[in-house]
LORO-75650 format. One line per 10 residues: number of its first residue (from 1); for each residue x, y, z of N, C-alpha, C. Coordinates in nm, 4 decimals. Layout:
BEGIN
NUM) X,Y,Z,X,Y,Z,X,Y,Z ~ ... $
//
This chain:
BEGIN
1) 0.0821,-0.1192,0.0000,0.0000,0.0000,0.0000,0.0864,0.1255,0.0000 ~ 0.1937,0.1207,0.0795,0.2818,0.2345,0.0890,0.3517,0.2575,-0.0439 ~ 0.3934,0.1523,-0.1142,0.4596,0.1655,-0.2444,0.3677,0.2276,-0.3479 ~ 0.2400,0.1956,-0.3431,0.1436,0.2504,-0.4381,0.1294,0.4013,-0.4186 ~ 0.1235,0.4491,-0.2934,0.1141,0.5917,-0.2637,0.2408,0.6639,-0.3097 ~ 0.3557,0.6029,-0.2844,0.4817,0.6637,-0.3263,0.4893,0.6721,-0.4787 ~ 0.4428,0.5704,-0.5472,0.4417,0.5706,-0.6932,0.3510,0.6809,-0.7467 ~ 0.2332,0.6951,-0.6880,0.1398,0.8001,-0.7303,0.2000,0.9382,-0.7056 ~ 0.2612,0.9581,-0.5894,0.3249,1.0862,-0.5589,0.4401,1.1151,-0.6555 ~ 0.5152,1.0134,-0.6900,0.6261,1.0299,-0.7835,0.5747,1.0700,-0.9227 $
11) 0.4689,1.0045,-0.9683,0.4102,1.0367,-1.0989,0.3559,1.1802,-1.0995 ~ 0.2869,1.2185,-0.9953,0.2331,1.3544,-0.9852,0.3468,1.4563,-0.9816 ~ 0.4531,1.4264,-0.9088,0.5680,1.5168,-0.9007,0.6340,1.5338,-1.0376 ~ 0.6490,1.4263,-1.1113,0.7094,1.4327,-1.2449,0.6225,1.5155,-1.3389 ~ 0.4915,1.4958,-1.3342,0.3993,1.5717,-1.4195,0.4067,1.7208,-1.3860 ~ 0.4064,1.7549,-1.2578,0.4153,1.8952,-1.2173,0.5479,1.9569,-1.2594 ~ 0.6557,1.8812,-1.2490,0.7867,1.9295,-1.2910,0.7890,1.9558,-1.4416 ~ 0.7286,1.8680,-1.5198,0.7234,1.8860,-1.6652,0.6407,2.0099,-1.7011 ~ 0.5294,2.0308,-1.6329,0.4459,2.1492,-1.6576,0.5243,2.2764,-1.6246 ~ 0.5984,2.2746,-1.5138,0.6800,2.3891,-1.4751,0.7873,2.4181,-1.5799 $
21) 0.8539,2.3155,-1.6293,0.9579,2.3330,-1.7323,0.8979,2.3901,-1.8596 ~ 0.7835,2.3374,-1.9041,0.7168,2.3882,-2.0245,0.6786,2.5349,-2.0062 ~ 0.6272,2.5693,-1.8892,0.5890,2.7073,-1.8606,0.7105,2.7999,-1.8676 ~ 0.8216,2.7605,-1.8053,0.9411,2.8448,-1.8041,1.0013,2.8594,-1.9433 ~ 1.0074,2.7528,-2.0203,1.0616,2.7599,-2.1557,0.9723,2.8481,-2.2424 ~ 0.8426,2.8303,-2.2351,0.7488,2.9122,-2.3129,0.7567,3.0580,-2.2736 ~ 0.7688,3.0848,-2.1467,0.7783,3.2229,-2.0989,0.9088,3.2872,-2.1451 ~ 1.0210,3.2152,-2.1413,1.1485,3.2690,-2.1874,1.1419,3.3005,-2.3360 ~ 1.0850,3.2109,-2.4160,1.0736,3.2349,-2.5600,0.9862,3.3568,-2.5854 ~ 0.8770,3.3701,-2.5110,0.7875,3.4840,-2.5275,0.8541,3.6145,-2.4897 $
31) 0.9483,3.6125,-2.3975,1.0184,3.7332,-2.3580,1.1106,3.7815,-2.4688 ~ 1.1735,3.6906,-2.5394,1.2721,3.7298,-2.6386,1.2175,3.7397,-2.7799 ~ 1.0975,3.6925,-2.8060,1.0403,3.7031,-2.9390,0.8912,3.7303,-2.9279 ~ 0.8458,3.8334,-2.9998,0.7060,3.8735,-2.9911,0.6674,3.9377,-3.1228 ~ 0.5500,3.9090,-3.1728,0.5000,3.9692,-3.2953,0.3733,4.0444,-3.2598 ~ 0.3653,4.1698,-3.3003,0.2477,4.2505,-3.2699,0.1951,4.3112,-3.3984 ~ 0.0683,4.2901,-3.4258,0.0025,4.3453,-3.5429,-0.0462,4.4851,-3.5091 ~ -0.0130,4.5824,-3.5924,-0.0581,4.7184,-3.5718,-0.2049,4.7339,-3.6068 ~ -0.2829,4.7920,-3.5173,-0.4248,4.8177,-3.5400,-0.4592,4.9545,-3.4824 ~ -0.4319,5.0585,-3.5585,-0.4614,5.1944,-3.5149,-0.4011,5.2239,-3.3779 $
41) -0.2920,5.1619,-3.3462,-0.2223,5.1858,-3.2203,-0.0979,5.2662,-3.2544 ~ -0.0775,5.3744,-3.1844,0.0350,5.4596,-3.2172,0.1601,5.4300,-3.1363 ~ 0.1492,5.3521,-3.0307,0.2658,5.3202,-2.9498,0.2553,5.1763,-2.9026 ~ 0.3543,5.0950,-2.9410,0.3544,4.9532,-2.9070,0.4913,4.9211,-2.8480 ~ 0.4968,4.8511,-2.7361,0.6242,4.8090,-2.6787,0.6290,4.6572,-2.6783 ~ 0.7348,4.6020,-2.7387,0.7504,4.4574,-2.7446,0.8922,4.4204,-2.7049 ~ 0.9054,4.3440,-2.6019,1.0351,4.2900,-2.5595,1.1460,4.3934,-2.5650 ~ 1.1198,4.5128,-2.5201,1.2231,4.6156,-2.5168,1.2269,4.7032,-2.6402 ~ 1.1458,4.6746,-2.7440,1.1396,4.7605,-2.8618,1.0084,4.8366,-2.8575 ~ 1.0188,4.9687,-2.8434,0.9010,5.0545,-2.8433,0.8829,5.1064,-2.9859 $
51) 0.7672,5.0805,-3.0454,0.7397,5.1205,-3.1831,0.6339,5.2288,-3.1830 ~ 0.6628,5.3385,-3.2516,0.5697,5.4503,-3.2590,0.5391,5.4779,-3.4056 ~ 0.4107,5.4734,-3.4422,0.3671,5.5009,-3.5782,0.3655,5.6525,-3.5980 ~ 0.4370,5.7012,-3.7001,0.4445,5.8439,-3.7261,0.3595,5.8857,-3.8457 ~ 0.3149,5.7885,-3.9269,0.2319,5.8187,-4.0429,0.0934,5.8640,-3.9975 ~ 0.0366,5.9582,-4.0713,-0.0973,6.0052,-4.0378,-0.2043,5.9301,-4.1159 ~ -0.1659,5.8594,-4.2226,-0.2613,5.7848,-4.3055,-0.2514,5.6366,-4.2727 ~ -0.3610,5.5796,-4.2219,-0.3631,5.4386,-4.1844,-0.3563,5.3452,-4.3049 ~ -0.3816,5.3952,-4.4245,-0.3906,5.3105,-4.5434,-0.2660,5.3137,-4.6312 ~ -0.1552,5.3677,-4.5812,-0.0347,5.3818,-4.6625,0.0197,5.2466,-4.7078 $
61) 0.0025,5.1416,-4.6292,0.0534,5.0091,-4.6660,-0.0476,4.9284,-4.7476 ~ -0.1612,4.9884,-4.7809,-0.2630,4.9195,-4.8605,-0.2495,4.9574,-5.0074 ~ -0.2727,4.8610,-5.0954,-0.2746,4.8861,-5.2392,-0.4157,4.8555,-5.2875 ~ -0.4954,4.9607,-5.3012,-0.6351,4.9493,-5.3432,-0.6590,5.0459,-5.4586 ~ -0.7238,4.9994,-5.5625,-0.7567,5.0841,-5.6770,-0.6343,5.1581,-5.7309 ~ -0.5229,5.0871,-5.7352,-0.3994,5.1443,-5.7900,-0.3585,5.0636,-5.9120 ~ -0.2668,5.1154,-5.9882,-0.2215,5.0509,-6.1103,-0.0690,5.0450,-6.1087 ~ -0.0102,4.9631,-6.1941,0.1360,4.9523,-6.1991,0.2009,5.0857,-6.2354 ~ 0.3109,5.1164,-6.1663,0.3852,5.2400,-6.1937,0.5347,5.2112,-6.1942 ~ 0.6102,5.3043,-6.2471,0.7560,5.2902,-6.2539,0.8164,5.3058,-6.1145 $
71) 0.9414,5.2636,-6.1015,1.0100,5.2770,-5.9730,1.0242,5.4238,-5.9328 ~ 1.0541,5.5105,-6.0285,1.0699,5.6529,-5.9947,0.9380,5.7116,-5.9445 ~ 0.8255,5.6719,-6.0051,0.6954,5.7178,-5.9552,0.6645,5.6552,-5.8195 ~ 0.7009,5.5288,-5.8011,0.6788,5.4617,-5.6729,0.7532,5.5297,-5.5599 ~ 0.8756,5.5713,-5.5876,0.9563,5.6365,-5.4842,0.9039,5.7745,-5.4464 ~ 0.8110,5.8294,-5.5250,0.7535,5.9607,-5.4925,0.6245,5.9484,-5.4112 ~ 0.5797,5.8256,-5.3826,0.4573,5.8051,-5.3057,0.4789,5.8371,-5.1581 ~ 0.3692,5.8526,-5.0855,0.3750,5.8796,-4.9413,0.4238,5.7553,-4.8678 ~ 0.5275,5.7688,-4.7861,0.5796,5.6507,-4.7147,0.5026,5.6233,-4.5855 ~ 0.5157,5.4991,-4.5381,0.4712,5.4600,-4.4051,0.5906,5.4846,-4.3135 $
81) 0.5749,5.5698,-4.2126,0.6871,5.6112,-4.1282,0.6599,5.5698,-3.9836 ~ 0.7621,5.5141,-3.9208,0.7511,5.4748,-3.7802,0.8899,5.4770,-3.7181 ~ 0.8942,5.4782,-3.5855,1.0226,5.4733,-3.5160,1.0242,5.3534,-3.4223 ~ 1.1437,5.3008,-3.4014,1.1667,5.1914,-3.3062,1.2722,5.2387,-3.2079 ~ 1.2458,5.2200,-3.0788,1.3435,5.2534,-2.9764,1.3683,5.1291,-2.8923 ~ 1.4945,5.0954,-2.8744,1.5315,4.9831,-2.7883,1.5369,5.0361,-2.6452 ~ 1.4350,5.0058,-2.5669,1.4285,5.0549,-2.4295,1.4984,4.9620,-2.3302 ~ 1.5483,4.8492,-2.3792,1.6133,4.7537,-2.2888,1.7614,4.7889,-2.2710 ~ 1.8257,4.7177,-2.1824,1.9687,4.7387,-2.1575,2.0550,4.6468,-2.2438 ~ 1.9916,4.5743,-2.3379,2.0633,4.4800,-2.4239,2.0437,4.5171,-2.5702 $
91) 2.1395,4.4802,-2.6529,2.1220,4.4936,-2.7973,2.0216,4.3888,-2.8432 ~ 1.9375,4.4252,-2.9389,1.8358,4.3344,-2.9895,1.8486,4.3214,-3.1405 ~ 1.8300,4.2002,-3.1920,1.8225,4.1831,-3.3371,1.6750,4.1851,-3.3748 ~ 1.6456,4.2409,-3.4938,1.5069,4.2551,-3.5354,1.4933,4.2225,-3.6834 ~ 1.3720,4.1883,-3.7224,1.3359,4.1661,-3.8619,1.2039,4.2364,-3.8868 ~ 1.1953,4.3097,-3.9986,1.0715,4.3772,-4.0380,1.0137,4.3086,-4.1602 ~ 0.8852,4.2772,-4.1556,0.8152,4.2163,-4.2687,0.6875,4.2937,-4.2959 ~ 0.6430,4.2884,-4.4213,0.5111,4.3391,-4.4580,0.4331,4.2186,-4.5082 ~ 0.3239,4.1861,-4.4425,0.2426,4.0708,-4.4800,0.1001,4.1147,-4.5087 ~ 0.0263,4.0294,-4.5771,-0.1145,4.0550,-4.6043,-0.1937,4.0482,-4.4742 $
101) -0.2733,4.1505,-4.4498,-0.3644,4.1500,-4.3354,-0.4901,4.0749,-4.3795 ~ -0.4950,3.9463,-4.3487,-0.6051,3.8619,-4.3949,-0.7389,3.9031,-4.3331 ~ -0.7360,3.9631,-4.2143,-0.8611,4.0114,-4.1538,-0.9245,4.1189,-4.2421 ~ -0.8432,4.2146,-4.2867,-0.8947,4.3205,-4.3742,-0.9385,4.2637,-4.5088 ~ -0.8606,4.1700,-4.5627,-0.8970,4.1102,-4.6910,-1.0298,4.0364,-4.6794 ~ -1.0478,3.9610,-4.5727,-1.1720,3.8849,-4.5539,-1.2936,3.9749,-4.5345 ~ -1.2721,4.0981,-4.4871,-1.3822,4.1927,-4.4673,-1.4039,4.2836,-4.5881 ~ -1.3251,4.2656,-4.6916,-1.3334,4.3500,-4.8108,-1.4355,4.2905,-4.9088 ~ -1.5315,4.3726,-4.9478,-1.6280,4.3304,-5.0494,-1.6401,4.4383,-5.1554 ~ -1.6632,4.3956,-5.2765,-1.6785,4.4867,-5.3893,-1.8237,4.5344,-5.3980 $
111) -1.8493,4.6313,-5.4852,-1.9842,4.6871,-5.4998,-2.0870,4.5810,-5.5381 ~ -2.0437,4.4799,-5.6138,-2.1383,4.3744,-5.6552,-2.1580,4.2676,-5.5475 ~ -2.0946,4.2863,-5.4312,-2.1098,4.1923,-5.3201,-2.0073,4.0806,-5.3176 ~ -1.9237,4.0700,-5.4216,-1.8224,3.9644,-5.4240,-1.7028,4.0024,-5.3360 ~ -1.6255,3.9025,-5.3000,-1.5090,3.9234,-5.2144,-1.3919,3.9791,-5.2939 ~ -1.3084,4.0550,-5.2257,-1.1877,4.1096,-5.2882,-1.0864,3.9973,-5.3081 ~ -1.0137,4.0054,-5.4174,-0.9115,3.9063,-5.4474,-0.7754,3.9595,-5.4032 ~ -0.6945,3.8747,-5.3400,-0.5639,3.9148,-5.2869,-0.4641,3.9389,-5.3984 ~ -0.3896,4.0468,-5.3856,-0.2798,4.0788,-5.4767,-0.1551,4.0051,-5.4288 ~ -0.0928,3.9297,-5.5173,0.0283,3.8555,-5.4825,0.1425,3.9522,-5.4524 $
121) 0.2233,3.9186,-5.3529,0.3393,4.0028,-5.3220,0.4427,3.9987,-5.4342 ~ 0.4300,3.9055,-5.5272,0.5209,3.9014,-5.6423,0.4990,4.0189,-5.7363 ~ 0.3860,4.0882,-5.7241,0.3573,4.2045,-5.8080,0.3885,4.3353,-5.7358 ~ 0.4376,4.3263,-5.6129,0.4593,4.4456,-5.5307,0.6079,4.4767,-5.5195 ~ 0.6395,4.6042,-5.5349,0.7766,4.6514,-5.5123,0.7765,4.7369,-5.3863 ~ 0.8941,4.7467,-5.3242,0.9077,4.8276,-5.2046,1.0441,4.8928,-5.2008 ~ 1.0531,4.9976,-5.1211,1.1807,5.0615,-5.0918,1.1765,5.1030,-4.9450 ~ 1.2920,5.1027,-4.8818,1.3033,5.1246,-4.7382,1.4116,5.2286,-4.7118 ~ 1.3877,5.3128,-4.6126,1.4876,5.4123,-4.5721,1.5010,5.4091,-4.4211 ~ 1.6246,5.4119,-4.3734,1.6543,5.4131,-4.2301,1.7073,5.5511,-4.1921 $
131) 1.6471,5.6105,-4.0904,1.6847,5.7432,-4.0416,1.6877,5.8438,-4.1568 ~ 1.7952,5.9199,-4.1701,1.8041,6.0219,-4.2751,1.8771,5.9712,-4.3990 ~ 1.8902,5.8408,-4.4127,1.9591,5.7824,-4.5281,1.8775,5.7979,-4.6554 ~ 1.9179,5.7278,-4.7579,1.8454,5.7303,-4.8849,1.7646,5.6019,-4.8976 ~ 1.6641,5.6052,-4.9831,1.5819,5.4863,-5.0042,1.6633,5.3765,-5.0716 ~ 1.6361,5.2549,-5.0328,1.7047,5.1388,-5.0907,1.6626,5.1215,-5.2360 ~ 1.7424,5.0472,-5.3100,1.7054,5.0111,-5.4461,1.5743,4.9341,-5.4399 ~ 1.4749,4.9698,-5.5230,1.3471,4.8988,-5.5186,1.3642,4.7484,-5.5394 ~ 1.2919,4.6716,-5.4591,1.2986,4.5260,-5.4648,1.1584,4.4683,-5.4705 ~ 1.1489,4.3445,-5.5148,1.0222,4.2734,-5.5215,0.9923,4.2144,-5.3840 $
141) 0.8732,4.2434,-5.3301,0.8375,4.1975,-5.1960,0.8273,4.0458,-5.1886 ~ 0.7684,3.9827,-5.2888,0.7556,3.8371,-5.2891,0.8900,3.7672,-5.2958 ~ 0.9827,3.8223,-5.3745,1.1157,3.7617,-5.3881,1.1957,3.7709,-5.2589 ~ 1.1616,3.8673,-5.1729,1.2343,3.8820,-5.0464,1.1627,3.8127,-4.9308 ~ 1.0637,3.7269,-4.9638,0.9850,3.6573,-4.8609,0.9161,3.7545,-4.7659 ~ 0.8739,3.8689,-4.8184,0.8021,3.9734,-4.7443,0.8899,4.0445,-4.6418 ~ 1.0211,4.0146,-4.6382,1.1117,4.0782,-4.5415,1.1626,4.2097,-4.5995 ~ 1.1410,4.3178,-4.5266,1.1865,4.4504,-4.5686,1.3325,4.4699,-4.5294 ~ 1.3637,4.4466,-4.4043,1.5000,4.4648,-4.3559,1.5145,4.3975,-4.2199 ~ 1.6318,4.3981,-4.1704,1.6614,4.3447,-4.0384,1.7957,4.3972,-3.9937 $
151) 1.8287,4.3739,-3.8703,1.9571,4.4208,-3.8196,1.9600,4.4153,-3.6694 ~ 2.0496,4.4942,-3.6138,2.0661,4.5017,-3.4690,2.0367,4.6441,-3.4262 ~ 1.9573,4.6578,-3.3233,1.9307,4.7891,-3.2645,1.9946,4.7897,-3.1260 ~ 2.0860,4.8834,-3.1067,2.1605,4.8902,-2.9808,2.0718,4.9383,-2.8674 ~ 2.1156,4.9112,-2.7468,2.0431,4.9552,-2.6292,2.0253,5.1066,-2.6332 ~ 1.9025,5.1532,-2.6109,1.8625,5.2947,-2.6062,1.8681,5.3644,-2.7424 ~ 1.8947,5.2910,-2.8501,1.8985,5.3502,-2.9848,1.7573,5.3659,-3.0399 ~ 1.7357,5.4707,-3.1193,1.6099,5.4926,-3.1899,1.6374,5.4930,-3.3397 ~ 1.5587,5.4177,-3.4134,1.5674,5.4128,-3.5594,1.4336,5.4592,-3.6151 ~ 1.4378,5.5566,-3.7055,1.3175,5.6002,-3.7759,1.3212,5.5384,-3.9145 $
161) 1.2135,5.4704,-3.9521,1.2093,5.3971,-4.0783,1.0952,5.4466,-4.1657 ~ 1.1177,5.4414,-4.2967,1.0158,5.4767,-4.3951,1.0075,5.3649,-4.4970 ~ 0.8848,5.3222,-4.5301,0.8626,5.2142,-4.6261,0.7605,5.2623,-4.7295 ~ 0.7896,5.2361,-4.8578,0.6968,5.2686,-4.9656,0.6654,5.1405,-5.0419 ~ 0.5364,5.1189,-5.0732,0.4912,5.0043,-5.1529,0.4211,5.0538,-5.2786 ~ 0.4389,4.9802,-5.3912,0.3655,5.0095,-5.5133,0.3598,4.8843,-5.5995 ~ 0.2744,4.8871,-5.7017,0.2647,4.7736,-5.7934,0.3704,4.7909,-5.9015 ~ 0.4453,4.6849,-5.9246,0.5543,4.6829,-6.0228,0.5010,4.7184,-6.1619 ~ 0.5757,4.8026,-6.2330,0.5344,4.8426,-6.3679,0.5324,4.7239,-6.4639 ~ 0.6022,4.6163,-6.4297,0.6056,4.4964,-6.5139,0.4889,4.4005,-6.4852 $
171) 0.4085,4.4325,-6.3847,0.2954,4.3445,-6.3501,0.1958,4.3441,-6.4656 ~ 0.1457,4.2291,-6.4983,0.0533,4.2148,-6.6104,-0.0905,4.2443,-6.5719 ~ -0.1773,4.2329,-6.6697,-0.3196,4.2591,-6.6486,-0.3839,4.1625,-6.5496 ~ -0.3227,4.0475,-6.5267,-0.3805,3.9507,-6.4328,-0.3854,4.0043,-6.2893 ~ -0.3125,4.1138,-6.2628,-0.3123,4.1711,-6.1276,-0.4126,4.2859,-6.1128 ~ -0.4863,4.3163,-6.2162,-0.5851,4.4241,-6.2093,-0.6977,4.3846,-6.1129 ~ -0.7522,4.4842,-6.0450,-0.8647,4.4664,-5.9527,-0.8347,4.3688,-5.8388 ~ -0.7095,4.3667,-5.7946,-0.6715,4.2864,-5.6789,-0.6256,4.3814,-5.5687 ~ -0.6294,4.3328,-5.4448,-0.6058,4.4195,-5.3301,-0.4953,4.3638,-5.2404 ~ -0.4199,4.4557,-5.1827,-0.3199,4.4185,-5.0824,-0.3400,4.5089,-4.9620 $
181) -0.3640,4.4480,-4.8454,-0.3773,4.5210,-4.7199,-0.2561,4.4841,-4.6349 ~ -0.1588,4.5728,-4.6307,-0.0332,4.5420,-4.5632,-0.0372,4.5647,-4.4141 ~ 0.0341,4.4787,-4.3436,0.0542,4.4975,-4.1998,0.2021,4.4788,-4.1709 ~ 0.2543,4.5645,-4.0875,0.3951,4.5607,-4.0492,0.4123,4.4597,-3.9369 ~ 0.5074,4.3696,-3.9541,0.5384,4.2697,-3.8523,0.6845,4.2896,-3.8114 ~ 0.7080,4.3079,-3.6833,0.8445,4.3219,-3.6326,0.8686,4.2105,-3.5320 ~ 0.9724,4.1318,-3.5556,1.0124,4.0312,-3.4570,1.1449,4.0753,-3.3982 ~ 1.1610,4.0556,-3.2713,1.2841,4.0948,-3.2045,1.3258,3.9906,-3.1037 ~ 1.4534,3.9793,-3.0869,1.5085,3.8880,-2.9862,1.6431,3.9399,-2.9419 ~ 1.6894,3.8904,-2.8301,1.8179,3.9356,-2.7782,1.9279,3.9031,-2.8779 $
191) 2.0129,4.0007,-2.9049,2.1237,3.9823,-2.9959,2.2378,3.9130,-2.9240 ~ 2.2819,3.8011,-2.9810,2.3942,3.7269,-2.9238,2.5042,3.7245,-3.0282 ~ 2.6168,3.7849,-2.9941,2.7308,3.7912,-3.0850,2.8201,3.6706,-3.0560 ~ 2.8248,3.5749,-3.1507,2.9041,3.4538,-3.1311,3.0533,3.4829,-3.1233 ~ 3.0956,3.5977,-3.1750,3.2378,3.6319,-3.1775,3.2902,3.6839,-3.0468 ~ 3.2028,3.7067,-2.9506,3.2488,3.7629,-2.8224,3.2839,3.6542,-2.7244 $
//
Protein backbone atom coordinates (compact mmCIF):
# COMPACT_ATOMS: atom_id res chain seq x y z
CA UNK A 1 0.00 0.00 0.00
CA UNK A 2 2.82 2.34 0.89
CA UNK A 3 4.60 1.65 -2.44
CA UNK A 4 1.44 2.50 -4.38
CA UNK A 5 1.14 5.92 -2.64
CA UNK A 6 4.82 6.64 -3.26
CA UNK A 7 4.42 5.71 -6.93
CA UNK A 8 1.40 8.00 -7.30
CA UNK A 9 3.25 10.86 -5.59
CA UNK A 10 6.26 10.30 -7.84
CA UNK A 11 4.10 10.37 -10.99
CA UNK A 12 2.33 13.54 -9.85
CA UNK A 13 5.68 15.17 -9.01
CA UNK A 14 7.09 14.33 -12.45
CA UNK A 15 3.99 15.72 -14.20
CA UNK A 16 4.15 18.95 -12.17
CA UNK A 17 7.87 19.30 -12.91
CA UNK A 18 7.23 18.86 -16.65
CA UNK A 19 4.46 21.49 -16.58
CA UNK A 20 6.80 23.89 -14.75
CA UNK A 21 9.58 23.33 -17.32
CA UNK A 22 7.17 23.88 -20.25
CA UNK A 23 5.89 27.07 -18.61
CA UNK A 24 9.41 28.45 -18.04
CA UNK A 25 10.62 27.60 -21.56
CA UNK A 26 7.49 29.12 -23.13
CA UNK A 27 7.78 32.23 -20.99
CA UNK A 28 11.49 32.69 -21.87
CA UNK A 29 10.74 32.35 -25.60
CA UNK A 30 7.88 34.84 -25.28
CA UNK A 31 10.18 37.33 -23.58
CA UNK A 32 12.72 37.30 -26.39
CA UNK A 33 10.40 37.03 -29.39
CA UNK A 34 7.06 38.73 -29.91
CA UNK A 35 5.00 39.69 -32.95
CA UNK A 36 2.48 42.50 -32.70
CA UNK A 37 0.03 43.45 -35.43
CA UNK A 38 -0.58 47.18 -35.72
CA UNK A 39 -4.25 48.18 -35.40
CA UNK A 40 -4.61 51.94 -35.15
CA UNK A 41 -2.22 51.86 -32.20
CA UNK A 42 0.35 54.60 -32.17
CA UNK A 43 2.66 53.20 -29.50
CA UNK A 44 3.54 49.53 -29.07
CA UNK A 45 6.24 48.09 -26.79
CA UNK A 46 7.50 44.57 -27.45
CA UNK A 47 10.35 42.90 -25.60
CA UNK A 48 12.23 46.16 -25.17
CA UNK A 49 11.40 47.60 -28.62
CA UNK A 50 9.01 50.55 -28.43
CA UNK A 51 7.40 51.20 -31.83
CA UNK A 52 5.70 54.50 -32.59
CA UNK A 53 3.67 55.01 -35.78
CA UNK A 54 4.44 58.44 -37.26
CA UNK A 55 2.32 58.19 -40.43
CA UNK A 56 -0.97 60.05 -40.38
CA UNK A 57 -2.61 57.85 -43.06
CA UNK A 58 -3.63 54.39 -41.84
CA UNK A 59 -3.91 53.11 -45.43
CA UNK A 60 -0.35 53.82 -46.63
CA UNK A 61 0.53 50.09 -46.66
CA UNK A 62 -2.63 49.20 -48.61
CA UNK A 63 -2.75 48.86 -52.39
CA UNK A 64 -6.35 49.49 -53.43
CA UNK A 65 -7.57 50.84 -56.77
CA UNK A 66 -3.99 51.44 -57.90
CA UNK A 67 -2.21 50.51 -61.10
CA UNK A 68 1.36 49.52 -61.99
CA UNK A 69 3.85 52.40 -61.94
CA UNK A 70 7.56 52.90 -62.54
CA UNK A 71 10.10 52.77 -59.73
CA UNK A 72 10.70 56.53 -59.95
CA UNK A 73 6.95 57.18 -59.55
CA UNK A 74 6.79 54.62 -56.73
CA UNK A 75 9.56 56.36 -54.84
CA UNK A 76 7.54 59.61 -54.93
CA UNK A 77 4.57 58.05 -53.06
CA UNK A 78 3.75 58.80 -49.41
CA UNK A 79 5.80 56.51 -47.15
CA UNK A 80 4.71 54.60 -44.05
CA UNK A 81 6.87 56.11 -41.28
CA UNK A 82 7.51 54.75 -37.80
CA UNK A 83 10.23 54.73 -35.16
CA UNK A 84 11.67 51.91 -33.06
CA UNK A 85 13.44 52.53 -29.76
CA UNK A 86 15.31 49.83 -27.88
CA UNK A 87 14.28 50.55 -24.30
CA UNK A 88 16.13 47.54 -22.89
CA UNK A 89 19.69 47.39 -21.58
CA UNK A 90 20.63 44.80 -24.24
CA UNK A 91 21.22 44.94 -27.97
CA UNK A 92 18.36 43.34 -29.89
CA UNK A 93 18.22 41.83 -33.37
CA UNK A 94 15.07 42.55 -35.35
CA UNK A 95 13.36 41.66 -38.62
CA UNK A 96 10.72 43.77 -40.38
CA UNK A 97 8.15 42.16 -42.69
CA UNK A 98 5.11 43.39 -44.58
CA UNK A 99 2.43 40.71 -44.80
CA UNK A 100 -1.15 40.55 -46.04
CA UNK A 101 -3.64 41.50 -43.35
CA UNK A 102 -6.05 38.62 -43.95
CA UNK A 103 -8.61 40.11 -41.54
CA UNK A 104 -8.95 43.21 -43.74
CA UNK A 105 -8.97 41.10 -46.91
CA UNK A 106 -11.72 38.85 -45.54
CA UNK A 107 -13.82 41.93 -44.67
CA UNK A 108 -13.33 43.50 -48.11
CA UNK A 109 -16.28 43.30 -50.49
CA UNK A 110 -16.79 44.87 -53.89
CA UNK A 111 -19.84 46.87 -55.00
CA UNK A 112 -21.38 43.74 -56.55
CA UNK A 113 -21.10 41.92 -53.20
CA UNK A 114 -18.22 39.64 -54.24
CA UNK A 115 -15.09 39.23 -52.14
CA UNK A 116 -11.88 41.10 -52.88
CA UNK A 117 -9.12 39.06 -54.47
CA UNK A 118 -5.64 39.15 -52.87
CA UNK A 119 -2.80 40.79 -54.77
CA UNK A 120 0.28 38.55 -54.82
CA UNK A 121 3.39 40.03 -53.22
CA UNK A 122 5.21 39.01 -56.42
CA UNK A 123 3.57 42.05 -58.08
CA UNK A 124 4.59 44.46 -55.31
CA UNK A 125 7.77 46.51 -55.12
CA UNK A 126 9.08 48.28 -52.05
CA UNK A 127 11.81 50.61 -50.92
CA UNK A 128 13.03 51.25 -47.38
CA UNK A 129 14.88 54.12 -45.72
CA UNK A 130 16.54 54.13 -42.30
CA UNK A 131 16.85 57.43 -40.42
CA UNK A 132 18.04 60.22 -42.75
CA UNK A 133 19.59 57.82 -45.28
CA UNK A 134 18.45 57.30 -48.85
CA UNK A 135 15.82 54.86 -50.04
CA UNK A 136 17.05 51.39 -50.91
CA UNK A 137 17.05 50.11 -54.46
CA UNK A 138 13.47 48.99 -55.19
CA UNK A 139 12.99 45.26 -54.65
CA UNK A 140 10.22 42.73 -55.22
CA UNK A 141 8.37 41.97 -51.96
CA UNK A 142 7.56 38.37 -52.89
CA UNK A 143 11.16 37.62 -53.88
CA UNK A 144 12.34 38.82 -50.46
CA UNK A 145 9.85 36.57 -48.61
CA UNK A 146 8.02 39.73 -47.44
CA UNK A 147 11.12 40.78 -45.42
CA UNK A 148 11.86 44.50 -45.69
CA UNK A 149 15.00 44.65 -43.56
CA UNK A 150 16.61 43.45 -40.38
CA UNK A 151 19.57 44.21 -38.20
CA UNK A 152 20.66 45.02 -34.69
CA UNK A 153 19.31 47.89 -32.64
CA UNK A 154 21.61 48.90 -29.81
CA UNK A 155 20.43 49.55 -26.29
CA UNK A 156 18.63 52.95 -26.06
CA UNK A 157 18.98 53.50 -29.85
CA UNK A 158 16.10 54.93 -31.90
CA UNK A 159 15.67 54.13 -35.59
CA UNK A 160 13.18 56.00 -37.76
CA UNK A 161 12.09 53.97 -40.78
CA UNK A 162 10.16 54.77 -43.95
CA UNK A 163 8.63 52.14 -46.26
CA UNK A 164 6.97 52.69 -49.66
CA UNK A 165 4.91 50.04 -51.53
CA UNK A 166 3.65 50.10 -55.13
CA UNK A 167 2.65 47.74 -57.93
CA UNK A 168 5.54 46.83 -60.23
CA UNK A 169 5.34 48.43 -63.68
CA UNK A 170 6.06 44.96 -65.14
CA UNK A 171 2.95 43.45 -63.50
CA UNK A 172 0.53 42.15 -66.10
CA UNK A 173 -3.20 42.59 -66.49
CA UNK A 174 -3.80 39.51 -64.33
CA UNK A 175 -3.12 41.71 -61.28
CA UNK A 176 -5.85 44.24 -62.09
CA UNK A 177 -8.65 44.66 -59.53
CA UNK A 178 -6.72 42.86 -56.79
CA UNK A 179 -6.06 44.20 -53.30
CA UNK A 180 -3.20 44.19 -50.82
CA UNK A 181 -3.77 45.21 -47.20
CA UNK A 182 -0.33 45.42 -45.63
CA UNK A 183 0.54 44.97 -42.00
CA UNK A 184 3.95 45.61 -40.49
CA UNK A 185 5.38 42.70 -38.52
CA UNK A 186 8.45 43.22 -36.33
CA UNK A 187 10.12 40.31 -34.57
CA UNK A 188 12.84 40.95 -32.05
CA UNK A 189 15.08 38.88 -29.86
CA UNK A 190 18.18 39.36 -27.78
CA UNK A 191 21.24 39.82 -29.96
CA UNK A 192 23.94 37.27 -29.24
CA UNK A 193 27.31 37.91 -30.85
CA UNK A 194 29.04 34.54 -31.31
CA UNK A 195 32.38 36.32 -31.77
CA UNK A 196 32.49 37.63 -28.22
